[in-house]
N, C-alpha and C positions, 0 to 999 in steps of 0.2 A: 621416711616415706619414699617409695619408688617414684620415678618420673611418671607423668601421665601416660606417655606413649608406652613405656615398659609395662605399667600396670594394666593398660587396656589389652596388650598382647596376651595377657594371662587370663582374660575374661571371655567367656562365651556369651556374647551379647545376644539378647533376645528382643526382637522388635515386636511389640504387642499390638500393632495396628498397621495393616497394609490391605490392599484390595486386589481382587482378581477382576479383570475385564473379561467377562464370560465369553469363551470361544463360542462361535455360532452353532456348533454341534453339541454343546454341553448336554442339553436335554435330549435331542433327537438321537444321539449316539447310544443312549442308554434306555430309551423309551420302549416299552412293550409295543408290538405292532399296532395294537388298537389305539394307542395314544400318540403316535408319531405326528399326526396332523392336528393335535390339540395342545400338546405341551409347547413351551416357548421355542420358537424357531425363527430363522431369518429368511425373509422373502424380499424380492426386489419390486418396488412400486415406482413406476415412472422414472426408472433409472436410478432409484435411490433405495438402499437397503433399510429395511425396517424389521423390528422384532414384532412377532405376532404370537398370540396365545389363543387357545380355543380355535374356532374356525376362522374368525375374522376380526378379532380384537387387536387393534393396532396399539402397541406399547411405545411407539415412537422410533426415531432413527436409530439404527444400529451403528452409532458413531463411536466416539472416543470418550472414555472417562480417564484417559491417561494423558499427562502432559510431557511424557518422555517419548521422543520421536524415534523412528526406526534407526536413525543414525546416532542415537545416544544423546542428542541435544535436548534441552528442556524448554518448552514453551512458557513464556512469562506474559502472554497476552491471551487473546480469545480465539486464536486460530485453531487450537486443538479441538474445538467444538465441531469443526468441519472435517476432521480426520476420519478415515476408515480404519478397519482393523490392520491393514497392511502398512498404514502410516505410523502406527505405534511401535515402540520397541517390543520385540517378542516377549520379553519378560513381563509385559503388561498382562498377557493372556496365557502364556505357556509357563507353568510353574516349575518345570524342569529347567527351562531357560532362566527362570528367576534365581535359581541357585547360583548361577555365575555372578549375578549382581550382588547377591548376599555375600559371596566370597570376596568380592571387590570392596564391599563396605565393611568387611570384618564381622559379619553377623552370622551367628550360629543357627538360629531358628527364627521363624516369622509367623505371627498369627495373622490370618487373612479374613476379610469380610466381603460380602457381595456388592454388586452394583445394580444389576438389572432389577432385582426383586425389591429394591429399596433397602436402606440400611437396617430396617427392622422387619423386612419381608412384608411391607404394607402394600406393595404394588398389586399383589395377587388377591387381596381381600375382596375386590369388586367382582370377582368371578362368581357366578351364581351356582355353579356345580361344585359342591363341597368336595367330592372326590377328586375333581380336577385341581382344585386349590391345594388339596393335600399332596397330590402327586407332584405338583410344581415344587413343593418343599422337599419331599422325600427323594426325588430323583436328583435334585441339586445336592442333597446330603450324601447320596450314594457316590456322586462324582467327587465330592470333597474327601470322602474316605479313601477313594482311589488315589487322589492327588497326595494325600498324606503318606500313603504307602509308597507311591512311586518316588517320592522325594526323601525317603528314609526318615520320616518323622521330623523333617526340618521345616516344612510348610504345614502349619497347623490351622486348618479352616474351622471356623465356628459354625455350628449347625443352625440352619433356619428353623424357625418354629411356626407351626400352623396355629397361631395364637388366637384365631377366630373361633377355635373349638378347644375348650379347656382340657377335655379328656384326651383329644388327639395330641395336644401340646405336651401333656405329661408323658404320653406314650412315646412321642418322638424324642424326648429327652432320654428315655430309657434306651431306645433304639440307637441313638447317636452314641451313647456310652458303650453299648455292646460293640459298635463298629470301631471303637477306639478313638472317636473324636474327643477333644479335650475341653469343650465348653459349648455354649449356645449363645446366639444373638437374639435378643428379645425385643418385640414391639413395646414401647414404653407406655402406650395409651390405648389399651383394648376398649376402654370406655367410649372411645371415639365412634365405635360402631354399635353401641348399646350394651356391650358386655359389662359385667362388674369391673371396677378398676383393680389393679394388682394388689391393693391392700385389703380387698374384700376376702372373707373366708372362703368364697367360692373357688379362689385360686390356691387354696391349701394343697390340693393334690399335686399341682405343679411345683410349688415351693418345697414340698416334702421330698419329691423325687430328686430335685436339684440338691437339697440338703443331704439326703442319704447317699447319693452317688457322687458327691463332691464335684458337681459340674458347675463351673463358674457361669454366672448370668451376666452377660455383657450388654450394656446399653450404649449403643453407638449413637453419636449425634444424629439428629434427623430421623429417628427410628419410629416415627409415626406421622400421620397427617397433621396432628397437633404440633409436633416438634419441628416439622419441616418448614422452614421459612427462608430458604435460600433466595427465593425471589418472592415478591408480594409484600408482606407487611414489614419486612426488615428494613427496606430502603425507601426513602421518599420517592415519589413518582418522577421528580425532576432529575434523578440520578441517571447517568449513562449506564450502559450494560456492564462495563468493566467495574464501575463503582458499586453497582448493585451486587455483583458477584463478590466483591471484596467485603462489603457490609454484611451481605447474607452469610458469608463464611464466618465472619467474626461473631455474628449473633447466634449462629448455630452452636458455637462452642459454649456460649452462656446458657443456652436452653437446657443443657443437662443439669444445671443447678436446680431447675424446677423439678426435674425427674428425681434427682437424689433427695431433694427436700421432702418430696412426697414419700419416698421410700423410708427415709429416716423417721418421719413422723407417723408412719402407718402401723408400726409395731411388727412388721414382717420380720425384721432382723432380730427382734426379741424372741419371736416364736420359733424361728429357724436359725439358731446361732451358728450353724456350720455353713450356711449359704455365703458364698463370696460373690461380690458384685464389682464390676469394673465400669467406670465412666470412660468411654472410649472416644478418642479424637476430640477431647474437650479441653485439654490443657489442665494446668494445676494452679495457676496464679489466683483464681477466684476462690479456691477452696477454703483458705483460712477465713476470709470474710464471711463466706456462706456458713461455715460451721459456727462461727461466733454469733452470727445473726440468728441461726436456728436455735441455739442454746438460749439466747437472750429472749427471743420472742416466745419460746416455749413456756417460760415463766411469766413474762409480762402479760400475756393474753389469757393466762389460766388454762392453757391447753393441757397441762399435766394433770389437772383435776378431772378432765374428761377421759383421758387415757393415760393412766399412770404407767410410766416406764421405769424400769429398775436402774437405768443409766441415762445420762444426758444424750441427746441426739448425736453429738460429736463423738461420744464414746463408741457408739455403734459403728460410726464411720471408721474409727481407728481399729476396731476389731475385725471388720468385715468388708471394707470398701477400698478400692484402688482408683487412682487417677493416673492418666498417661500424659507425658509431655513430649514435645518435639522441637518446635522452633523457639520456645521461650528462653529468655536469659535471666530475667529478674527472679522468677520463682525458683528455678533450679539452683541458683547461686545464693539466694537469700532467705528462702522460705521453707526449705526442707525440714528444718527443726520444728516449725509450726505445724506443717502438714503431717509429718512422721515419715521417716525414711523407709519404714516397713509398708507404707501405703502408696508408694510411687513406682511407676513403671515407665519404660522408655518406648517410644514408637518413631516411625518415619513417615507414615501415611503414603508410602509409595503405592502407585504412581500418580496420586491425585495432585491438584493444583498447589496445595500447601506443602507438598512433601519436601523432605530435606535434600533430596537428590540435587546435585551430585556429591556434595562435600559432607557426607555423614561423619566421617572420621574427624574432620576438622572441627565440626560442631561439638561432638562428644568431648574431644580433648579440651575445648575451650570452656564448656560449662561445668566440666568435672575437675578442672585444674586444681581447685582448692578443696575438693572432697577428700576424705580419708579413704584409704584402700578398702576399708570395710564398707563404707557407704557406697563407693563406686561398684563394688561387687554385688551388694544387695540390690541396688536399683537397676543396674544393667543386666544382671544375671539371676541372682538367687530368688528374688521375689517372684519373678515370672516363671522360673523353673519349678518352684513349689506350686504355684497357682495352676499352671497348665501341664504339670506332670512331665516336664522335659527331662529326659535322661541325659545328663552331662557326661562327656567323655572323661575318663579318669586321667 
């Protein structure tokens, strides 16, 4: 077996979760004239920059979702909440500049997700104008297609879904595929606004197009108002802000267990066997227990009599679902055999508070030291390359 360093040099690492801190002109730069004053834009209010949508809906401070400062240092406290765009490292918002960081990390390609819209595009659902809501998503996706092209298909943005309208949602999957985008990011709980949940037959047009076009469906943590518990119910009221952030982050990871449990019990993956699903930014250490629990309870409660499936819930996971890890040590070194090496992806979460920055190479070398060359190549490169259709250099 080759040394870890030598083996890594031979792998085109694919980072399956990172974020863009949206440039202030992302929407206005591409907006038709009639929409420039309605799509998301930044205005100054009492000396402070805020994001606005429609004529006067304030989405909050246009601050930082990046902990990587302009000088390259990393914030490990709360001060980054007060940063402005110019205080962040350019790679936080400029995806061409991001390529320099990827080269330093030894990363070939990177999948990216939004910030402003919410991780499941839940922020725009409160807009009353359905066409405005739709354009907030479609103009973002137009910008993401441009970024993918400008970076030579090394930055791979996932398309936002107008999930509040099932017909529009299915149509946007098709449009995203035509533009060459490699997957979509989906709200996990459309039932939160009175729509049928994702297991209902009403969503079959959406699942069918994802199935037929081979578009991975990514469920990022915090991808709905139901899933989002960064502050509020995650931490006890007596906790300080820093502890609330830490506990909220940890609980967000676990929330995707609920999302995947619903998906595996729903029968969706039985009806649409080519659909691929990714649990994003949620880690993998909880997966063995969750799968064992789902199989056990499926029989103990008699659920299989209500909805007979041809396989165990865990079998659908191993056929169609992926989990992503980054900071963990126990699961990548001890539990891969239980999870399945074909179901694991690597991520960095750059430039968010939990991101691996700056020692990505050191972390990868440490957690993969005892892996076989085949496992290392699968998890760091081949699984993601097949899933997101990444063309690897020969």
